[in-house]
C-alpha positions in Angstrom: -40.2 18.0 -31.1 -39.3 14.6 -32.6 -36.0 15.9 -33.9 -35.0 17.3 -30.5 -35.9 14.0 -28.7 -33.7 12.1 -31.1 -30.9 14.6 -30.7 -31.2 14.4 -26.9 -31.2 10.6 -27.0 -28.2 10.6 -29.3 -26.3 13.0 -27.1 -27.0 11.0 -24.0 -25.9 7.8 -25.8 -22.6 9.5 -26.7 -22.0 10.6 -23.1 -22.8 7.1 -21.9 -20.3 5.6 -24.3 -17.4 7.8 -23.1 -15.3 6.3 -20.3 -16.3 7.8 -17.0 -13.8 9.8 -14.9 -14.3 7.3 -12.1 -13.5 4.3 -14.2 -10.3 5.9 -15.4 -9.2 6.9 -12.0 -9.9 3.4 -10.6 -7.0 2.2 -12.7 -4.3 4.8 -12.0 -3.0 3.5 -8.7 -2.2 0.2 -7.0 -2.8 -0.8 -3.4 0.0 -1.9 -1.1 -1.0 -3.5 2.2 1.6 -4.1 4.9 0.7 -6.1 8.0 2.3 -7.1 11.2 -0.4 -9.6 12.1 1.8 -12.6 13.0 4.2 -13.0 15.9 7.2 -13.3 13.6 8.8 -10.2 14.9 9.4 -10.8 18.6 9.3 -7.2 19.8 6.6 -5.0 21.3 8.2 -2.0 19.8 6.7 0.0 16.9 8.0 -0.7 13.5 8.3 2.2 11.1 7.4 1.7 7.4 9.4 4.0 5.2 8.3 4.6 1.6 11.0 6.3 -0.6 12.9 7.0 2.7 10.0 8.9 4.3 8.2 7.6 7.4 4.8 6.5 6.1 3.3 4.4 8.8 3.9 3.1 12.4 2.8 -0.5 13.2 2.4 -2.2 16.5 1.7 -6.0 16.8 -1.5 -7.1 15.1 -1.8 -4.0 12.9 -1.8 -3.4 9.2 -1.8 -0.4 6.9 -2.5 0.2 3.3 -1.4 2.8 0.7 -2.8 3.9 -2.6 0.4 4.4 -4.7 1.0 5.4 -8.3 2.3 2.5 -10.5 6.0 2.0 -10.7 8.9 1.0 -8.5 8.5 1.6 -4.7 11.4 1.6 -2.3 10.5 0.3 1.2 12.5 0.2 4.4 11.6 -1.0 8.0 13.0 0.4 11.2 12.3 -0.2 14.9 11.0 3.1 16.4 11.7 4.5 19.9 8.8 5.6 21.9 5.7 4.4 23.5 6.5 0.8 24.5 9.0 0.5 27.4 12.5 -0.5 26.4 12.2 0.5 22.8 15.2 2.3 21.5 15.8 3.6 18.0 16.9 0.8 15.7 18.9 0.8 12.6 17.3 0.6 9.2 16.8 -2.8 7.8 19.8 -3.8 5.6 19.1 -2.0 2.3 15.7 -1.4 1.0 13.3 -3.6 -0.8 11.9 -2.5 -4.2 8.4 -3.5 -5.1 7.0 -3.0 -8.6 3.4 -1.9 -8.4 1.1 -1.9 -11.4 -2.1 0.1 -11.8 -5.0 -2.0 -10.3 -2.7 -4.3 -8.3 -3.5 -5.2 -4.7 -0.3 -6.5 -3.1 0.0 -7.7 0.5 3.2 -8.1 2.4 3.8 -9.1 6.0 6.7 -8.1 8.2 9.1 -11.0 8.8 12.4 -11.5 10.6 15.7 -13.2 9.8 19.1 -13.0 11.4 19.9 -10.1 9.1 16.9 -8.2 10.2 13.3 -7.4 9.2 12.0 -7.7 5.7 8.7 -7.7 3.8 7.4 -11.1 2.7 4.7 -11.4 0.0 1.5 -13.1 1.3 -2.0 -13.8 0.1 -4.8 -11.3 0.5 -6.7 -13.7 2.8 -10.1 -12.4 2.3 
């Protein structure tokens, strides 16, 4: 009986020492937050967020979205979308794309801003 109790205790200690699947999975992606919380983009139209040239989100004023993405280089584009708000016509893609490097465990926040050349993503603090 005593031998089996020591064996069981040793086996449980070995399992506890192994990294858990949850701890390993918590580090295999980064979080990208994109917000349209400020009035920097003076339009009531939806803005489409494209990741790797695929529409990934639609944002109206005062909205934000987040993505869990694998680590690496991420290509982002912004585009005015036609649709639900009156007077919104399809817009051209922002000049070029922005590349963001995301590391495992990162939490990066960007906000949509505007210049004469068009919309772009500007890095901002998390603001918690």
